[in-house]
N, C-alpha and C positions, 0 to 999 in steps of 0.2 A: 185614465182619461186625462186629457190635457186642459190647461187653462189658456184661453185665447183672449187677447186684449186687442182692442181696436182704438185707434186715435187718428181720426181723419175726417174727410168730408162725408156728407150724407146727401144722397140724391133722391128726389121724388119724381118719378118718371125720368125726364131728362133735365130737370132743373135742380140746381144746388140749393138746398134749403138750410144747410148748416155747413159753414166752412170747417169747423172742428168740433167733433163730438167724441167722447171717450166712453168706452164700455168694456165690460169683462164678463166672460161666461166660461163654464166648464162644458165640454162636449167631446164626443167620440170622433168627430171629423170636422174638417174646416167648413164643409157645406152646412152641417148642423149648427156650427158656431155662428156662421153668418146669419142663418135663419133666427137663431136665438137673439143675436144682437139687433137685428132689424125689428124683432118683436119688442125688445126693450126700448128701442128708440120710439116706436109707435106709442107705447104706453107713456113714456116720458114727455113726448111732444103732443099727446092727446090726439093722435091720428086714428082714423078708423081702420078696421082690420083689412079692408080692401085697398088701402093705400099701397102703392108700389114703391117700397123703400129699398134702395140699394146702397151698399157700402163699397165704393170703388177702391179704397185704399187697401194696404196690406195688413194682415193680422200678425200679431206677435204671438208665438207659441211658447208656453212655459209648461214644462212637465209638472204634474201635480204629485 
């Protein structure tokens, strides 16, 4: 599994709610990593589970 890092903006629907947020997760694919990071942001920002959070920036991949 790879370690994925994110450092960039966070969007809720089409509105930027954070100019820069950083997170890190271990996942088997980039899709799963984005899902994990969006979940982490929701917990950190106290958003509900049905909030549509997207991470438009690039992920940095580091082999574990």
